[in-house]
C-alpha positions, 0 to 999 in steps of 0.5 A: 788648662792651667790652674791658679794656685795662688787664688786656690790657697787664698780660697781655701784660706779663706774658706777656714777663716769663715769655718772659724768666724761661724764656729764660736765654739773652736778655738786655738789650742793653748800650745798654739797660743803660747807659740804665738806669744813667743813668735810675736816677740821674736818679730817684734809683734807688738799689737796683738791682743791675747785677751782674745782668741787668734782664731776669733777674727776679733780685734787686731788679729785680723785687720779688715781695713789694709792700708798703705799695702800693709796687711794684717791676718791670721788665719786658722783652719776650725775643722778639727774635732767636730769643729771645736779645736782650731790650728793655725795655718797662715800668717801674713804680716805685711809692711808692719816694719817689724824689726825683729828676727825669723822666728825658729817658733813657727816649726811649733805650728803643725799646720802652717802653710803660709809665712808672708813677712813681707817689707818689714824690717827684719834681720838676721839669717832664715832659721834651717829649722824650718825644714820640719814644716811639712805642710808649708807651701808659700814663704814670701820674705822680701823687702827685710834685712835678711843676711846669710846664705839660703839654708840647704835644709829648706830643700826638705819642704817638698810641698813648697811652692813659692819662694820668694827672698828678694830685696834683701842682703842674702849671701853665698851659693844657692844650695843644690838641695833646692832643686828637690823643690819639685812643686816650686812655682816661684822663685823670686832672688832678686837684689841679693848678693849671691854667688856661684854658678846656678846649681845643675840640680835646678834643672829638675824644678819642671814646674817653675813659672816664675824666676828672678835672679837680677841684681846678684853676683853669679858667675858662670854662663846662662846654664842650659839646663834652663830649657826643662823649664817647660812651664816657664812664664816669666824669665827675668835676670837683669844685672845678675852677673851671668855671662852669655850667650843666651843658650839656644835652648831657650826656644823650648820655653814655648809657655814665655809671655815676659823674657828679660835678660840684661847687662851679661858678661862674656863675650859677643854673640848673634841673636839667640833662637826665639822663633817659637817663643810665640806668647811672648808679650815683653822681649827685653835683651839689653846690653847682651853683647849682641852682634849681627842682624835682627832676625825677621821672625821676630815680626810674627809674634804677634802678642808683642808688647814690649821690645828692647834691644838697646845697648848692643851692637846690632846692624843692619836695617831695621826689620820692616817685619816689626811693623807689622807687631799691632800691639807693640807700644814700647821699642827701644833700639838704643845705641846699636849700629843700625843703618838704611833709612828710617822706616815709615813705620816707626812712629806706629808704637806708642814709644820709639827710642833709635837714638845714637845709631847710624841711620841713614837719614836724608829727608830734612823733615826727618832731621829733627831730634823728636818726631812725635814719640819717636826720639831720633836723637843721633839715630843719624850717621850724619853731623852738623858742620859744628860737630853736633848731632845733625838734628840739633841744626847747622846754625853755628853758635853765636857764641862760645860758652864756658859754663852749665848749670842745670837745676835737674827736675827743677825750677829756675833756682840760685845758690848760695854763690849766686849762680844761676841754674836752669829749669829742668822741671819738665816732665818727659816721656819714656822715648824723648828729647829736649832742647832748651833755650839754653845751650844743653839738651836732654834725652831719656830712654826707658820705661819702668816696668813692673810699675802698679798700674795705678803708677804713671811713668814718672821723670822727676820726683820732688822731696816732701820734706826740708833738706838741711844742706847747703844749697838746698833748694838744688836737691828738693827735686830730682830728674829720674829715669828708668834707664838712660839719661843723657844731658848733652851741652853744646857750644862749649868753648873747647879745653878742659872742664870740671864737671860736678854732678849734685846728688841727694837721695830723696825716694828712700826714707831714713828711719827703721822702716823698709821704706829705708831698705832701698838700694840705687845703683847706677853707673856715670859715663862722661864723654862716652867714657865709664867714670863710675861703676855701681855708683849708690848715692845714699851710700857714698853720701853717708845717707838718705837726703845728704848731698854728695857732689862727683867731680870729673874731669871732662876734655871738650874738643867738638864744642859738645859735652855728653853726660849719661846715667845709666841703669844696668840692673842694680839695685832693688826695684820694688822699695818703697813702691814698685818702679824705684831704680834707675838713675836719679840726679838733682843738679849739674854745674860745670866749670872751665879749668882755664880763663875764658878768652875775654869778649870782643870789644872789651878793653881787655888788652890793659887789663892783660898788661896790668895782669901779666906784670903782676903775675911776673912780680909774684913769680919772682918772689915765688921763685926765690922762696921756692928754690930755697924750699926745694932745696930743703925738701930735696934734701929730705926726699932725694934719697927716697926717689933714688930707692923708688926709682930703683924699685923693679915694679914702679907705682903710680905717681900722683901730685900732691895738688891731686890729693890734696884736692881728692881729701879737701886739703886733707880735712878732718872730716875726710880722716877715717883712721889713724895709724902708727906713721900718720893719718889715713883719709878718704879721698875722691880722685878726679875720675870718682875713684874712691881711694884711702890715703896713708900720710907718712912722715918723712922725718921718721926713719922707719916710716921712710923705711915702711914707705918704701918696703910697702911700696916695693912689695905691693906693687909687684903683687896683684890678688883679689885677696890683697889691697890694691895700691894705687900709686904714691905721692912725694911731694914737699915734705909729704909721703903718700900711699894711695890705697884702695877704699875698703868700705867696712873697714877692718876685721877687727873692726867687724868683730870687736868695735862697740855692739853698735859699730859691730858688722854682724857676720853670719857664718858663711861670710866668716868663712868666706872670710877665713878663705880668703885670708888664707888665699892671699897668704897662699899667694904671697908664700907659694904664687907670687914670683916674689916669695914675701912673709907678711910678718903682721897677720892680724884683724886689724890688717885685713880688710873688708870691701862693700861685699864683705870680701877680706883683703890683706893690708899694711906691707910695711913689715913684710920681708922677701924670701929667697929660696935658696935660704931655709929661714931669715934671722931678723930682729924683731917686728910685728904684734905680740899675741900673733907672732910665732914663738920662735920668732918672737923668742929668737927671731927666727923667721919663716912663712910659718910665721904667718901660718901661725898668725893666721891660726890666731886670726882664724880663732878670732873670726870663729870666736868673736873675741880678741886674741888677748883676752879682756877677761881671762877663762879658766886662767887662759890669757890668750884665744890659743890657750883657751882653745887647747883647754876646751879640746882638752875638756871636750867642750870645743864648741864652747869657742864658737862666738855666742852671737851667732846662736845656732846659726852656724854648721857645726862641721865647717867650724870644727874644721876652722877650729882645727885648721887654726891648732895645726897653724897655731902648734908651737912648732913650726915644723907640723904647721901646714903650708898656706896652699894646704889650709886652703885645701882643708878650708874649701873641703878639698882635703882631710883636715889633719890631726892636731899634734900638740907639743909643749913649749920645752920639747919645742925649745929642744927640737929648735935648738938641734934645728938651728945647729944643724942649720949652722953645720950644714954647708948646703943651708944658709941663713939669711941675716937682717940688721933691722930696728925694733918697731913699736908694737901695735903701730899698724892699726890704720883703717882704710875706711870710714865705715867707723871712725876709731882711734884705737890701739886695736891690739891691747888686751883692754882695746876701747873704741872711741868715736872721733 
């Protein structure tokens, strides 16, 4: 007999509440009253009435009526000291939109058993100090803005039975220490940014009943140790990042009623062994790379209500045993390779989707796209005479169409340009096909799981407020799907088309409440090709209720166009309410990239003649002026083109027309930064790829040199910690570099911007960034075929992607290092404050110069301060001087960024500081290699002893070393002639997370919003 622990806990808390209400003499200890005041301040809870006893049940300490999902309850146990003293045992504050942080003060409530702060607006990290709450049973923090890792200290709360952290922004690896929570029954971690493998210690969680790992960035296979979770009833891991195959050990989980696995990485595999799972009610194995036949025994799982095997490569006939499932109401076999006839029982479930299969449907009555609640669109291997799917029939198109406009989810609408958008307001079911009177149809697949029983399935959504945007009537309504939404255009003339997909997020709010914390993420396919992965409307548009149009090029060859939006398990699924996820689209417009042929019977011959004459005249004029312009541009660009052709690694080449289209003709609104050699723009290529376009002046010799240098070096380098170069453009007087776009700007902006523009970097994120930079430099110095010294490592040149992973950028000053040479003598180029002493003073360049710069950046990451300190401390004008002073005084922890408070690990901080001290040693001989740095930061090797050296001693060693190199015939020195460059000339950003015009390396940095 299973025990319903949450029910028991609720009854106990209710009993405590009744005791407190009937025992008027019992009051809360004053110490705990003071603690509650501290907790209220930390949470931002402003309406507790401390003139009343918190355990009295009066005023607003316990709300008798809960509105809109909100809950406000402080529960006490008043049975102590002969029912004269109360202690708080439960604090539930749900949907209060509290905007503070998680209180450490909870540890001062020794009898606390439950903390429920679900659906608020709390930020910050989970306090590791909570480990001392030895009576804690439930922690629920879902639907907030929490960041950082799960503290390993939580593994000490051995009484814990429920840990709910889903719908936050937590990151890092899962701590193995959670495996010590032997009483844990619910572990819900969906919709965070967790990474790494599932720890093997979790095999000890043998009392687990419910686990969710969806929408994360885990790696590695689904572990075999899940066989230990024999009490498990619900296992949900959709879009988790884990790889298949599904282990056969899953068959040991005989108590499972809900098994949902989707979007696995890895290779193909056959259907998993599920024979023993006879209690299953929901089975979803979607996009799991399954091949082969569906086993017959599935028909013996008689409790099965929902079966989804869509988007695999399952083949053979649909098992007839599935027809014996009397309780099944949902059957999704979409996009597989099923063959054979259509089963005669197929309409028995409430909804069935067989779209996109290879069934042999011969009966003309069955050759329809929808039979009752069965979606048969594109389910047959046959095709019509006109290239469309067979269920649309063989009737030839009366004439070809050359455009398509749909107001998705809305009524017939006319845009500001007097263009008419078709009505698409009809509701469609979970497995539905709908053909319109126009030249398009739609197919919808999917069901909203986990929805509130009071919520019916919905396929459209209407905005409740006015939208301030152009053509706002197109964005007031939207078509929504829980899984896959396909728009199918037919009778289109063949040729190239521009597909405009219109989006605006209208289901989340634009305020500081939990209703604004949802993340909608889905994929976009055009002509069955993935053109945009993990698309987030609000993020791309710059907020909720803002329009964004994604443009794609589609090639129509069989008179048909297929646009599919697909949910791959990513994003939140329960904000602002259950079942808010999946694709959402506002409108579609499709236009030809060519001039459509004139209709028969028109007077087009005369028009063609006139047009031809006019065009010919214009061409002659353009040819004359164009030739003159070409000769002038050729004189400017030819040397660069010759140098570019001489590069060993050829970059991708873009036309100026492509880049102008991507940046809206270099619109000022697209500008995201300014560098020493020109501006940087955000751009969107025709395939939807977001890029950063760095524009350089062809008139600057230094700029030209850096242009070629950057192309030549970065084209040869491929590493996760180096920014990716897509290609370049040299056309007219334009010199352009096209990079991957980095959503979170530079490390400098994250650390040093004004407070409102700073990113709150948790300690784990800072450590991750530091290790990433080190790995990138180790690759440049030691691992790549070309050994490279970057020469300009600084926080400005470290960019952060959407997941705050670091990428080294700006290779304009980089130098190749030949192994035959001990060092390079070169004129100085770089940024003062980051340059190694031997390089800044003598032009003596080795890869140890980069090591020094890395040490400076590491100190900036730890301290949150710029190396060139605006306000000198203890007569120290740089972090390097200050950290040495602190170490001599024994106050090294004073270096750590005060914004972190106590939310950092002192051991890791000491490692990073000591590594930085090693790297910034004045003697390059005493600096470690970058591979050694990586090893020390990752804890794989012991940090070497820090050896301090004075600059005078170094100078003596330096001169001896140089003299020895000059005398030694086996040593060689490479000397380069190079102009000195302007300091601070490479401060451009490749993101629009914050727009700044700044001299990042000035001691008096100021941030001015563009």
